[in-house]
C-alpha positions in Angstrom: -8.9 -1.7 7.0 -7.1 0.3 4.4 -3.3 0.6 4.3 -3.7 4.2 5.1 -5.0 3.2 8.6 -2.2 0.6 9.2 0.5 1.3 11.8 4.1 1.9 10.7 6.6 -1.0 10.5 3.9 -3.8 10.9 3.4 -6.4 8.2 0.0 -7.0 6.6 -1.4 -9.0 3.8 -3.2 -7.4 0.9 -6.8 -8.4 0.9 -8.0 -6.6 -2.2 -7.7 -3.3 -4.1 -10.7 -1.1 -4.0 -10.3 1.9 -6.3 -10.5 3.1 -9.9 -9.7 0.2 -12.3 -6.8 2.0 -14.2 -5.1 3.1 -10.9 -5.5 -0.4 -9.4 -3.9 -2.0 -12.5 -0.9 0.2 -11.9 -0.7 -1.0 -8.3 -1.0 -4.7 -9.4 1.9 -4.0 -11.9 4.0 -2.8 -9.0 3.5 -6.1 -7.2 0.8 -5.1 -4.8 -1.4 -8.1 -5.4 -3.9 -9.9 -3.1 -2.1 -12.2 -0.6 1.1 -10.3 -0.8 2.8 -9.1 2.4 3.7 -5.4 2.8 4.6 -2.8 5.4 4.7 0.9 5.7 8.3 1.7 6.5 8.3 5.5 6.3 5.8 8.3 6.5 6.7 11.9 6.0 5.3 14.5 8.5 2.7 15.8 6.1 1.7 12.2 5.2 2.4 12.2 1.5 4.0 10.0 0.2 4.1 6.8 2.2 7.0 4.4 1.6 5.9 0.8 1.4 8.1 -2.3 1.4 6.7 -5.0 -0.8 8.5 -7.9 -2.5 11.8 -6.5 -1.3 11.3 -3.2 -3.0 10.5 0.2 -1.6 7.6 2.0 -3.3 6.4 5.5 -2.7 2.6 5.7 -2.7 0.2 8.7 -2.4 -2.2 8.6 0.5 -5.1 8.3 -1.9 -3.5 5.2 -3.4 -2.8 3.7 0.0 -6.5 4.2 0.8 -7.4 1.8 -2.1 -5.3 -1.0 -0.6 -7.4 -3.2 1.8 -5.2 -5.1 4.2 -5.7 -7.7 7.0 
C-alpha cells in the first residue's frame, strides 16, 4: 500500500519509492529509503501536508509525495 493509505501513528517499513526519478531522489536524500521505518504522526484536516516521523526527524510531505512511498 502507499503511505497515503496508511493509518495515523502506526509504524511501517518503506518497501520502495514509485514515482518520478528526480522527486524520489529527494525523498531518498531526506532519509526515506527502502527498509526504513516511518510513521505518519500528523495529518491536517484538508490532508496536505502529512507529517512523517523517520530517523528521529519530522518531515512534512505533500500527499502526492506520500503516494509514491510504498510501505509494508
